[in-house]
PyMOL CGO cylinders between C-alpha atoms (Angstrom):
from pymol import cmd
from pymol.cgo import CYLINDER

trace = [
    CYLINDER, 45.76, -14.61, 50.41, 49.21, -16.02, 49.75, 0.3, 1, 1, 1, 1, 1, 1,
    CYLINDER, 49.21, -16.02, 49.75, 51.86, -13.30, 50.07, 0.3, 1, 1, 1, 1, 1, 1,
    CYLINDER, 51.86, -13.30, 50.07, 53.40, -13.44, 46.57, 0.3, 1, 1, 1, 1, 1, 1,
    CYLINDER, 53.40, -13.44, 46.57, 50.76, -13.68, 43.79, 0.3, 1, 1, 1, 1, 1, 1,
    CYLINDER, 50.76, -13.68, 43.79, 49.83, -10.60, 41.70, 0.3, 1, 1, 1, 1, 1, 1,
    CYLINDER, 49.83, -10.60, 41.70, 46.24, -10.67, 42.98, 0.3, 1, 1, 1, 1, 1, 1,
    CYLINDER, 46.24, -10.67, 42.98, 47.50, -10.16, 46.54, 0.3, 1, 1, 1, 1, 1, 1,
    CYLINDER, 47.50, -10.16, 46.54, 49.62, -7.20, 45.46, 0.3, 1, 1, 1, 1, 1, 1,
    CYLINDER, 49.62, -7.20, 45.46, 46.70, -5.75, 43.50, 0.3, 1, 1, 1, 1, 1, 1,
    CYLINDER, 46.70, -5.75, 43.50, 44.46, -6.03, 46.56, 0.3, 1, 1, 1, 1, 1, 1,
    CYLINDER, 44.46, -6.03, 46.56, 47.07, -4.25, 48.68, 0.3, 1, 1, 1, 1, 1, 1,
    CYLINDER, 47.07, -4.25, 48.68, 47.12, -1.39, 46.16, 0.3, 1, 1, 1, 1, 1, 1,
    CYLINDER, 47.12, -1.39, 46.16, 43.33, -1.20, 46.22, 0.3, 1, 1, 1, 1, 1, 1,
    CYLINDER, 43.33, -1.20, 46.22, 43.12, -2.15, 42.54, 0.3, 1, 1, 1, 1, 1, 1,
    CYLINDER, 43.12, -2.15, 42.54, 41.29, -5.42, 43.16, 0.3, 1, 1, 1, 1, 1, 1,
    CYLINDER, 41.29, -5.42, 43.16, 40.09, -5.49, 46.78, 0.3, 1, 1, 1, 1, 1, 1,
    CYLINDER, 40.09, -5.49, 46.78, 38.57, -8.75, 48.00, 0.3, 1, 1, 1, 1, 1, 1,
    CYLINDER, 38.57, -8.75, 48.00, 34.79, -8.67, 48.48, 0.3, 1, 1, 1, 1, 1, 1,
    CYLINDER, 34.79, -8.67, 48.48, 33.27, -8.62, 51.97, 0.3, 1, 1, 1, 1, 1, 1,
    CYLINDER, 33.27, -8.62, 51.97, 33.16, -12.03, 53.62, 0.3, 1, 1, 1, 1, 1, 1,
    CYLINDER, 33.16, -12.03, 53.62, 29.40, -12.53, 53.33, 0.3, 1, 1, 1, 1, 1, 1,
    CYLINDER, 29.40, -12.53, 53.33, 29.36, -11.46, 49.68, 0.3, 1, 1, 1, 1, 1, 1,
    CYLINDER, 29.36, -11.46, 49.68, 32.24, -13.81, 48.89, 0.3, 1, 1, 1, 1, 1, 1,
    CYLINDER, 32.24, -13.81, 48.89, 30.34, -16.66, 50.55, 0.3, 1, 1, 1, 1, 1, 1,
    CYLINDER, 30.34, -16.66, 50.55, 27.22, -15.80, 48.54, 0.3, 1, 1, 1, 1, 1, 1,
    CYLINDER, 27.22, -15.80, 48.54, 29.23, -15.79, 45.32, 0.3, 1, 1, 1, 1, 1, 1,
    CYLINDER, 29.23, -15.79, 45.32, 30.82, -19.12, 46.20, 0.3, 1, 1, 1, 1, 1, 1,
    CYLINDER, 30.82, -19.12, 46.20, 27.46, -20.73, 46.94, 0.3, 1, 1, 1, 1, 1, 1,
    CYLINDER, 27.46, -20.73, 46.94, 25.92, -19.24, 43.79, 0.3, 1, 1, 1, 1, 1, 1,
    CYLINDER, 25.92, -19.24, 43.79, 28.75, -20.63, 41.68, 0.3, 1, 1, 1, 1, 1, 1,
    CYLINDER, 28.75, -20.63, 41.68, 28.21, -24.10, 43.18, 0.3, 1, 1, 1, 1, 1, 1,
    CYLINDER, 28.21, -24.10, 43.18, 24.48, -23.96, 42.42, 0.3, 1, 1, 1, 1, 1, 1,
    CYLINDER, 24.48, -23.96, 42.42, 24.88, -22.67, 38.84, 0.3, 1, 1, 1, 1, 1, 1,
    CYLINDER, 24.88, -22.67, 38.84, 27.53, -25.25, 37.97, 0.3, 1, 1, 1, 1, 1, 1,
    CYLINDER, 27.53, -25.25, 37.97, 25.53, -28.06, 39.56, 0.3, 1, 1, 1, 1, 1, 1,
    CYLINDER, 25.53, -28.06, 39.56, 22.44, -27.08, 37.57, 0.3, 1, 1, 1, 1, 1, 1,
    CYLINDER, 22.44, -27.08, 37.57, 24.57, -27.21, 34.41, 0.3, 1, 1, 1, 1, 1, 1,
    CYLINDER, 24.57, -27.21, 34.41, 25.66, -30.77, 35.18, 0.3, 1, 1, 1, 1, 1, 1,
    CYLINDER, 25.66, -30.77, 35.18, 29.09, -30.04, 36.62, 0.3, 1, 1, 1, 1, 1, 1,
    CYLINDER, 29.09, -30.04, 36.62, 29.98, -31.99, 39.77, 0.3, 1, 1, 1, 1, 1, 1,
    CYLINDER, 29.98, -31.99, 39.77, 32.20, -30.36, 42.38, 0.3, 1, 1, 1, 1, 1, 1,
    CYLINDER, 32.20, -30.36, 42.38, 35.15, -32.68, 42.98, 0.3, 1, 1, 1, 1, 1, 1,
    CYLINDER, 35.15, -32.68, 42.98, 37.37, -30.04, 44.59, 0.3, 1, 1, 1, 1, 1, 1,
    CYLINDER, 37.37, -30.04, 44.59, 36.61, -26.74, 46.30, 0.3, 1, 1, 1, 1, 1, 1,
    CYLINDER, 36.61, -26.74, 46.30, 37.24, -24.72, 43.14, 0.3, 1, 1, 1, 1, 1, 1,
    CYLINDER, 37.24, -24.72, 43.14, 37.00, -27.37, 40.41, 0.3, 1, 1, 1, 1, 1, 1,
    CYLINDER, 37.00, -27.37, 40.41, 34.00, -28.97, 38.72, 0.3, 1, 1, 1, 1, 1, 1,
    CYLINDER, 34.00, -28.97, 38.72, 33.63, -31.52, 35.94, 0.3, 1, 1, 1, 1, 1, 1,
    CYLINDER, 33.63, -31.52, 35.94, 31.01, -33.47, 34.04, 0.3, 1, 1, 1, 1, 1, 1,
    CYLINDER, 31.01, -33.47, 34.04, 31.99, -36.96, 35.15, 0.3, 1, 1, 1, 1, 1, 1,
    CYLINDER, 31.99, -36.96, 35.15, 35.19, -38.45, 36.57, 0.3, 1, 1, 1, 1, 1, 1,
    CYLINDER, 35.19, -38.45, 36.57, 36.85, -38.72, 33.16, 0.3, 1, 1, 1, 1, 1, 1,
    CYLINDER, 36.85, -38.72, 33.16, 36.82, -34.94, 32.81, 0.3, 1, 1, 1, 1, 1, 1,
    CYLINDER, 36.82, -34.94, 32.81, 38.59, -34.26, 36.10, 0.3, 1, 1, 1, 1, 1, 1,
    CYLINDER, 38.59, -34.26, 36.10, 42.07, -32.74, 36.04, 0.3, 1, 1, 1, 1, 1, 1,
    CYLINDER, 42.07, -32.74, 36.04, 44.52, -35.58, 36.54, 0.3, 1, 1, 1, 1, 1, 1,
    CYLINDER, 44.52, -35.58, 36.54, 47.33, -33.02, 36.79, 0.3, 1, 1, 1, 1, 1, 1,
    CYLINDER, 47.33, -33.02, 36.79, 45.79, -31.24, 39.80, 0.3, 1, 1, 1, 1, 1, 1,
    CYLINDER, 45.79, -31.24, 39.80, 44.57, -34.48, 41.38, 0.3, 1, 1, 1, 1, 1, 1,
    CYLINDER, 44.57, -34.48, 41.38, 48.22, -35.48, 41.73, 0.3, 1, 1, 1, 1, 1, 1,
    CYLINDER, 48.22, -35.48, 41.73, 48.74, -32.50, 44.04, 0.3, 1, 1, 1, 1, 1, 1,
    CYLINDER, 48.74, -32.50, 44.04, 45.58, -33.05, 46.05, 0.3, 1, 1, 1, 1, 1, 1,
    CYLINDER, 45.58, -33.05, 46.05, 46.02, -36.82, 46.47, 0.3, 1, 1, 1, 1, 1, 1,
    CYLINDER, 46.02, -36.82, 46.47, 49.61, -36.70, 47.70, 0.3, 1, 1, 1, 1, 1, 1,
    CYLINDER, 49.61, -36.70, 47.70, 51.08, -38.36, 44.61, 0.3, 1, 1, 1, 1, 1, 1,
    CYLINDER, 51.08, -38.36, 44.61, 54.65, -37.76, 43.48, 0.3, 1, 1, 1, 1, 1, 1,
    CYLINDER, 54.65, -37.76, 43.48, 55.23, -35.13, 40.83, 0.3, 1, 1, 1, 1, 1, 1,
    CYLINDER, 55.23, -35.13, 40.83, 58.33, -33.55, 39.31, 0.3, 1, 1, 1, 1, 1, 1,
    CYLINDER, 58.33, -33.55, 39.31, 58.46, -29.78, 39.13, 0.3, 1, 1, 1, 1, 1, 1,
    CYLINDER, 58.46, -29.78, 39.13, 60.09, -28.94, 35.80, 0.3, 1, 1, 1, 1, 1, 1,
    CYLINDER, 60.09, -28.94, 35.80, 60.74, -25.33, 34.83, 0.3, 1, 1, 1, 1, 1, 1,
    CYLINDER, 60.74, -25.33, 34.83, 61.74, -22.08, 36.55, 0.3, 1, 1, 1, 1, 1, 1,
    CYLINDER, 61.74, -22.08, 36.55, 60.00, -21.70, 39.91, 0.3, 1, 1, 1, 1, 1, 1,
    CYLINDER, 60.00, -21.70, 39.91, 58.24, -25.07, 39.65, 0.3, 1, 1, 1, 1, 1, 1,
    CYLINDER, 58.24, -25.07, 39.65, 57.73, -27.09, 42.82, 0.3, 1, 1, 1, 1, 1, 1,
    CYLINDER, 57.73, -27.09, 42.82, 57.86, -30.86, 43.07, 0.3, 1, 1, 1, 1, 1, 1,
    CYLINDER, 57.86, -30.86, 43.07, 57.20, -33.60, 45.61, 0.3, 1, 1, 1, 1, 1, 1,
    CYLINDER, 57.20, -33.60, 45.61, 59.04, -36.91, 45.34, 0.3, 1, 1, 1, 1, 1, 1,
    CYLINDER, 59.04, -36.91, 45.34, 59.23, -39.99, 47.54, 0.3, 1, 1, 1, 1, 1, 1,
    CYLINDER, 59.23, -39.99, 47.54, 62.74, -41.43, 47.58, 0.3, 1, 1, 1, 1, 1, 1,
    CYLINDER, 62.74, -41.43, 47.58, 64.48, -44.07, 49.67, 0.3, 1, 1, 1, 1, 1, 1,
    CYLINDER, 64.48, -44.07, 49.67, 65.15, -41.52, 52.39, 0.3, 1, 1, 1, 1, 1, 1,
    CYLINDER, 65.15, -41.52, 52.39, 61.57, -40.26, 52.53, 0.3, 1, 1, 1, 1, 1, 1,
    CYLINDER, 61.57, -40.26, 52.53, 59.57, -37.47, 50.91, 0.3, 1, 1, 1, 1, 1, 1,
    CYLINDER, 59.57, -37.47, 50.91, 61.32, -34.38, 49.58, 0.3, 1, 1, 1, 1, 1, 1,
    CYLINDER, 61.32, -34.38, 49.58, 60.23, -31.00, 48.25, 0.3, 1, 1, 1, 1, 1, 1,
    CYLINDER, 60.23, -31.00, 48.25, 61.99, -29.44, 45.28, 0.3, 1, 1, 1, 1, 1, 1,
    CYLINDER, 61.99, -29.44, 45.28, 61.83, -25.92, 43.87, 0.3, 1, 1, 1, 1, 1, 1,
    CYLINDER, 61.83, -25.92, 43.87, 63.23, -24.77, 40.55, 0.3, 1, 1, 1, 1, 1, 1,
    CYLINDER, 63.23, -24.77, 40.55, 65.34, -21.65, 40.39, 0.3, 1, 1, 1, 1, 1, 1,
    CYLINDER, 65.34, -21.65, 40.39, 63.02, -18.72, 39.68, 0.3, 1, 1, 1, 1, 1, 1,
    CYLINDER, 63.02, -18.72, 39.68, 65.26, -16.84, 37.25, 0.3, 1, 1, 1, 1, 1, 1,
    CYLINDER, 65.26, -16.84, 37.25, 65.43, -18.45, 33.82, 0.3, 1, 1, 1, 1, 1, 1,
    CYLINDER, 65.43, -18.45, 33.82, 69.17, -17.74, 33.59, 0.3, 1, 1, 1, 1, 1, 1,
    CYLINDER, 69.17, -17.74, 33.59, 69.79, -19.40, 36.98, 0.3, 1, 1, 1, 1, 1, 1,
    CYLINDER, 69.79, -19.40, 36.98, 67.64, -22.36, 35.98, 0.3, 1, 1, 1, 1, 1, 1,
    CYLINDER, 67.64, -22.36, 35.98, 69.55, -22.87, 32.72, 0.3, 1, 1, 1, 1, 1, 1,
    CYLINDER, 69.55, -22.87, 32.72, 72.90, -22.48, 34.49, 0.3, 1, 1, 1, 1, 1, 1,
    CYLINDER, 72.90, -22.48, 34.49, 71.89, -25.09, 37.10, 0.3, 1, 1, 1, 1, 1, 1,
    CYLINDER, 71.89, -25.09, 37.10, 70.81, -27.55, 34.41, 0.3, 1, 1, 1, 1, 1, 1,
    CYLINDER, 70.81, -27.55, 34.41, 74.13, -27.10, 32.62, 0.3, 1, 1, 1, 1, 1, 1,
    CYLINDER, 74.13, -27.10, 32.62, 76.15, -27.49, 35.82, 0.3, 1, 1, 1, 1, 1, 1,
    CYLINDER, 76.15, -27.49, 35.82, 74.21, -30.08, 37.80, 0.3, 1, 1, 1, 1, 1, 1,
    CYLINDER, 74.21, -30.08, 37.80, 71.78, -31.67, 35.34, 0.3, 1, 1, 1, 1, 1, 1,
    CYLINDER, 71.78, -31.67, 35.34, 68.69, -30.30, 37.10, 0.3, 1, 1, 1, 1, 1, 1,
    CYLINDER, 68.69, -30.30, 37.10, 67.15, -26.88, 37.45, 0.3, 1, 1, 1, 1, 1, 1,
    CYLINDER, 67.15, -26.88, 37.45, 66.37, -26.99, 41.16, 0.3, 1, 1, 1, 1, 1, 1,
    CYLINDER, 66.37, -26.99, 41.16, 68.45, -26.37, 44.24, 0.3, 1, 1, 1, 1, 1, 1,
    CYLINDER, 68.45, -26.37, 44.24, 69.07, -28.72, 47.16, 0.3, 1, 1, 1, 1, 1, 1,
    CYLINDER, 69.07, -28.72, 47.16, 65.88, -30.68, 47.95, 0.3, 1, 1, 1, 1, 1, 1,
    CYLINDER, 65.88, -30.68, 47.95, 64.10, -30.03, 51.24, 0.3, 1, 1, 1, 1, 1, 1,
    CYLINDER, 64.10, -30.03, 51.24, 63.42, -33.19, 53.26, 0.3, 1, 1, 1, 1, 1, 1,
    CYLINDER, 63.42, -33.19, 53.26, 59.90, -33.39, 54.66, 0.3, 1, 1, 1, 1, 1, 1,
    CYLINDER, 59.90, -33.39, 54.66, 59.47, -35.26, 57.92, 0.3, 1, 1, 1, 1, 1, 1,
    CYLINDER, 59.47, -35.26, 57.92, 56.42, -37.43, 58.56, 0.3, 1, 1, 1, 1, 1, 1,
    CYLINDER, 56.42, -37.43, 58.56, 54.50, -34.61, 60.26, 0.3, 1, 1, 1, 1, 1, 1,
    CYLINDER, 54.50, -34.61, 60.26, 55.15, -32.12, 57.45, 0.3, 1, 1, 1, 1, 1, 1,
    CYLINDER, 55.15, -32.12, 57.45, 54.13, -34.67, 54.82, 0.3, 1, 1, 1, 1, 1, 1,
    CYLINDER, 54.13, -34.67, 54.82, 50.94, -35.46, 56.75, 0.3, 1, 1, 1, 1, 1, 1,
    CYLINDER, 50.94, -35.46, 56.75, 50.13, -31.74, 57.11, 0.3, 1, 1, 1, 1, 1, 1,
    CYLINDER, 50.13, -31.74, 57.11, 50.39, -31.32, 53.35, 0.3, 1, 1, 1, 1, 1, 1,
    CYLINDER, 50.39, -31.32, 53.35, 48.25, -34.39, 52.81, 0.3, 1, 1, 1, 1, 1, 1,
    CYLINDER, 48.25, -34.39, 52.81, 45.58, -33.03, 55.16, 0.3, 1, 1, 1, 1, 1, 1,
    CYLINDER, 45.58, -33.03, 55.16, 45.46, -29.50, 53.73, 0.3, 1, 1, 1, 1, 1, 1,
    CYLINDER, 45.46, -29.50, 53.73, 45.44, -30.62, 50.12, 0.3, 1, 1, 1, 1, 1, 1,
    CYLINDER, 45.44, -30.62, 50.12, 43.20, -33.67, 50.50, 0.3, 1, 1, 1, 1, 1, 1,
    CYLINDER, 43.20, -33.67, 50.50, 40.40, -31.85, 52.31, 0.3, 1, 1, 1, 1, 1, 1,
    CYLINDER, 40.40, -31.85, 52.31, 39.97, -29.69, 49.22, 0.3, 1, 1, 1, 1, 1, 1,
    CYLINDER, 39.97, -29.69, 49.22, 38.54, -32.71, 47.39, 0.3, 1, 1, 1, 1, 1, 1,
    CYLINDER, 38.54, -32.71, 47.39, 35.37, -34.77, 47.72, 0.3, 1, 1, 1, 1, 1, 1,
    CYLINDER, 35.37, -34.77, 47.72, 37.55, -37.86, 48.20, 0.3, 1, 1, 1, 1, 1, 1,
    CYLINDER, 37.55, -37.86, 48.20, 39.15, -36.45, 51.34, 0.3, 1, 1, 1, 1, 1, 1,
    CYLINDER, 39.15, -36.45, 51.34, 42.15, -38.03, 53.03, 0.3, 1, 1, 1, 1, 1, 1,
    CYLINDER, 42.15, -38.03, 53.03, 42.79, -41.60, 54.23, 0.3, 1, 1, 1, 1, 1, 1,
    CYLINDER, 42.79, -41.60, 54.23, 42.95, -41.53, 58.01, 0.3, 1, 1, 1, 1, 1, 1,
    CYLINDER, 42.95, -41.53, 58.01, 46.05, -43.71, 57.94, 0.3, 1, 1, 1, 1, 1, 1,
    CYLINDER, 46.05, -43.71, 57.94, 47.90, -40.86, 56.20, 0.3, 1, 1, 1, 1, 1, 1,
    CYLINDER, 47.90, -40.86, 56.20, 47.15, -38.61, 59.19, 0.3, 1, 1, 1, 1, 1, 1,
    CYLINDER, 47.15, -38.61, 59.19, 48.64, -40.92, 61.83, 0.3, 1, 1, 1, 1, 1, 1,
    CYLINDER, 48.64, -40.92, 61.83, 51.81, -38.78, 62.19, 0.3, 1, 1, 1, 1, 1, 1,
    CYLINDER, 51.81, -38.78, 62.19, 49.53, -35.95, 63.33, 0.3, 1, 1, 1, 1, 1, 1,
    CYLINDER, 49.53, -35.95, 63.33, 48.04, -38.13, 66.05, 0.3, 1, 1, 1, 1, 1, 1,
    CYLINDER, 48.04, -38.13, 66.05, 44.67, -38.22, 64.30, 0.3, 1, 1, 1, 1, 1, 1,
    CYLINDER, 44.67, -38.22, 64.30, 42.32, -41.17, 64.06, 0.3, 1, 1, 1, 1, 1, 1,
    CYLINDER, 42.32, -41.17, 64.06, 38.58, -41.81, 64.03, 0.3, 1, 1, 1, 1, 1, 1,
    CYLINDER, 38.58, -41.81, 64.03, 38.38, -41.09, 67.78, 0.3, 1, 1, 1, 1, 1, 1,
    CYLINDER, 38.38, -41.09, 67.78, 40.44, -37.87, 67.89, 0.3, 1, 1, 1, 1, 1, 1,
    CYLINDER, 40.44, -37.87, 67.89, 38.68, -35.09, 69.85, 0.3, 1, 1, 1, 1, 1, 1,
    CYLINDER, 38.68, -35.09, 69.85, 39.59, -32.50, 67.24, 0.3, 1, 1, 1, 1, 1, 1,
    CYLINDER, 39.59, -32.50, 67.24, 37.97, -34.52, 64.48, 0.3, 1, 1, 1, 1, 1, 1,
    CYLINDER, 37.97, -34.52, 64.48, 34.99, -35.22, 66.70, 0.3, 1, 1, 1, 1, 1, 1,
    CYLINDER, 34.99, -35.22, 66.70, 34.47, -31.49, 67.21, 0.3, 1, 1, 1, 1, 1, 1,
    CYLINDER, 34.47, -31.49, 67.21, 34.54, -30.85, 63.46, 0.3, 1, 1, 1, 1, 1, 1,
    CYLINDER, 34.54, -30.85, 63.46, 32.19, -33.79, 62.89, 0.3, 1, 1, 1, 1, 1, 1,
    CYLINDER, 32.19, -33.79, 62.89, 29.79, -32.49, 65.56, 0.3, 1, 1, 1, 1, 1, 1,
    CYLINDER, 29.79, -32.49, 65.56, 29.70, -29.18, 63.71, 0.3, 1, 1, 1, 1, 1, 1,
    CYLINDER, 29.70, -29.18, 63.71, 29.07, -31.10, 60.48, 0.3, 1, 1, 1, 1, 1, 1,
    CYLINDER, 29.07, -31.10, 60.48, 32.21, -29.71, 58.89, 0.3, 1, 1, 1, 1, 1, 1,
    CYLINDER, 32.21, -29.71, 58.89, 33.76, -33.14, 58.26, 0.3, 1, 1, 1, 1, 1, 1,
    CYLINDER, 33.76, -33.14, 58.26, 32.59, -36.72, 58.05, 0.3, 1, 1, 1, 1, 1, 1,
    CYLINDER, 32.59, -36.72, 58.05, 34.34, -40.06, 58.40, 0.3, 1, 1, 1, 1, 1, 1,
    CYLINDER, 34.34, -40.06, 58.40, 33.53, -42.50, 55.63, 0.3, 1, 1, 1, 1, 1, 1,
    CYLINDER, 33.53, -42.50, 55.63, 35.35, -45.74, 54.76, 0.3, 1, 1, 1, 1, 1, 1,
    CYLINDER, 35.35, -45.74, 54.76, 38.31, -44.74, 56.93, 0.3, 1, 1, 1, 1, 1, 1,
    CYLINDER, 38.31, -44.74, 56.93, 38.62, -41.40, 55.14, 0.3, 1, 1, 1, 1, 1, 1,
    CYLINDER, 38.62, -41.40, 55.14, 38.28, -37.85, 56.45, 0.3, 1, 1, 1, 1, 1, 1,
    CYLINDER, 38.28, -37.85, 56.45, 36.12, -35.76, 54.10, 0.3, 1, 1, 1, 1, 1, 1,
    CYLINDER, 36.12, -35.76, 54.10, 35.13, -32.10, 54.28, 0.3, 1, 1, 1, 1, 1, 1,
    CYLINDER, 35.13, -32.10, 54.28, 31.36, -31.69, 54.02, 0.3, 1, 1, 1, 1, 1, 1,
    CYLINDER, 31.36, -31.69, 54.02, 29.57, -29.19, 51.75, 0.3, 1, 1, 1, 1, 1, 1,
    CYLINDER, 29.57, -29.19, 51.75, 29.01, -27.09, 54.87, 0.3, 1, 1, 1, 1, 1, 1,
    CYLINDER, 29.01, -27.09, 54.87, 32.77, -26.62, 55.16, 0.3, 1, 1, 1, 1, 1, 1,
    CYLINDER, 32.77, -26.62, 55.16, 32.72, -25.52, 51.53, 0.3, 1, 1, 1, 1, 1, 1,
    CYLINDER, 32.72, -25.52, 51.53, 35.03, -22.61, 50.93, 0.3, 1, 1, 1, 1, 1, 1,
    CYLINDER, 35.03, -22.61, 50.93, 36.62, -23.00, 54.36, 0.3, 1, 1, 1, 1, 1, 1,
    CYLINDER, 36.62, -23.00, 54.36, 38.36, -26.18, 53.22, 0.3, 1, 1, 1, 1, 1, 1,
    CYLINDER, 38.36, -26.18, 53.22, 41.31, -24.36, 51.68, 0.3, 1, 1, 1, 1, 1, 1,
    CYLINDER, 41.31, -24.36, 51.68, 42.55, -23.41, 55.17, 0.3, 1, 1, 1, 1, 1, 1,
    CYLINDER, 42.55, -23.41, 55.17, 43.74, -25.45, 58.12, 0.3, 1, 1, 1, 1, 1, 1,
    CYLINDER, 43.74, -25.45, 58.12, 40.66, -27.20, 59.57, 0.3, 1, 1, 1, 1, 1, 1,
    CYLINDER, 40.66, -27.20, 59.57, 41.65, -26.17, 63.09, 0.3, 1, 1, 1, 1, 1, 1,
    CYLINDER, 41.65, -26.17, 63.09, 41.11, -22.57, 61.97, 0.3, 1, 1, 1, 1, 1, 1,
    CYLINDER, 41.11, -22.57, 61.97, 37.70, -23.14, 60.41, 0.3, 1, 1, 1, 1, 1, 1,
    CYLINDER, 37.70, -23.14, 60.41, 35.29, -20.71, 62.04, 0.3, 1, 1, 1, 1, 1, 1,
    CYLINDER, 35.29, -20.71, 62.04, 31.71, -21.56, 62.87, 0.3, 1, 1, 1, 1, 1, 1,
    CYLINDER, 31.71, -21.56, 62.87, 30.31, -19.07, 60.37, 0.3, 1, 1, 1, 1, 1, 1,
    CYLINDER, 30.31, -19.07, 60.37, 30.58, -18.73, 56.59, 0.3, 1, 1, 1, 1, 1, 1,
    CYLINDER, 30.58, -18.73, 56.59, 34.20, -18.28, 55.69, 0.3, 1, 1, 1, 1, 1, 1,
    CYLINDER, 34.20, -18.28, 55.69, 35.56, -18.12, 52.17, 0.3, 1, 1, 1, 1, 1, 1,
    CYLINDER, 35.56, -18.12, 52.17, 39.28, -18.69, 52.61, 0.3, 1, 1, 1, 1, 1, 1,
    CYLINDER, 39.28, -18.69, 52.61, 42.07, -17.86, 50.16, 0.3, 1, 1, 1, 1, 1, 1,
    CYLINDER, 42.07, -17.86, 50.16, 42.87, -20.74, 47.82, 0.3, 1, 1, 1, 1, 1, 1,
    CYLINDER, 42.87, -20.74, 47.82, 46.55, -21.70, 48.17, 0.3, 1, 1, 1, 1, 1, 1,
    CYLINDER, 46.55, -21.70, 48.17, 48.50, -22.53, 45.05, 0.3, 1, 1, 1, 1, 1, 1,
    CYLINDER, 48.50, -22.53, 45.05, 50.63, -25.61, 45.83, 0.3, 1, 1, 1, 1, 1, 1,
    CYLINDER, 50.63, -25.61, 45.83, 53.38, -24.64, 43.38, 0.3, 1, 1, 1, 1, 1, 1,
    CYLINDER, 53.38, -24.64, 43.38, 53.73, -20.96, 44.24, 0.3, 1, 1, 1, 1, 1, 1,
    CYLINDER, 53.73, -20.96, 44.24, 54.82, -20.93, 47.85, 0.3, 1, 1, 1, 1, 1, 1,
    CYLINDER, 54.82, -20.93, 47.85, 55.59, -23.27, 50.69, 0.3, 1, 1, 1, 1, 1, 1,
    CYLINDER, 55.59, -23.27, 50.69, 54.27, -20.85, 53.29, 0.3, 1, 1, 1, 1, 1, 1,
    CYLINDER, 54.27, -20.85, 53.29, 50.86, -22.55, 53.35, 0.3, 1, 1, 1, 1, 1, 1,
    CYLINDER, 50.86, -22.55, 53.35, 52.55, -25.67, 54.72, 0.3, 1, 1, 1, 1, 1, 1,
    CYLINDER, 52.55, -25.67, 54.72, 53.22, -23.78, 57.94, 0.3, 1, 1, 1, 1, 1, 1,
    CYLINDER, 53.22, -23.78, 57.94, 49.50, -23.39, 58.73, 0.3, 1, 1, 1, 1, 1, 1,
    CYLINDER, 49.50, -23.39, 58.73, 48.69, -23.96, 62.37, 0.3, 1, 1, 1, 1, 1, 1,
    CYLINDER, 48.69, -23.96, 62.37, 47.80, -27.55, 63.09, 0.3, 1, 1, 1, 1, 1, 1,
]
cmd.load_cgo(trace, "trace")
């Protein structure tokens, strides 16, 4: 789990402990089956919709690597400017946010530049959550292409597939696809679902 959300704190107190790994995997697979039977297509590891028009365009912006402005206290943003891609984070306290807007015209502090590797790591981790996957060209800064040994290993284990120059997590990867693919185990593995606008710590996942 991410370190900050209330659910993590509740689990630490024993109020809402996470289920055993196998039970969590069973629940995940049951949810997929029930939703599929009801006509909902899985287009992301934890999101389903009846047809493309019903998909969340808001969340797809995160998962597809699009630019988005984070407006409001604590909100995160990703923007591509002339100098490259930057990460922004709004001040968490409402009073600090208002004061910053009045002083500087925006509610966030100094932007954090993301180098090519960091941007590609984000693209990989977020894109593999979806059925569209990630364009291989976006992973070039990580030294990944269709012939990379690491991708070949995952493909041999049927955890990913390469289709139309895209890297896509297979249904077998399922609930593992919220974690770094290099950490995917060979057994069933529901992983905590990171919230892209709560913390940047998930960007430091081992690659």
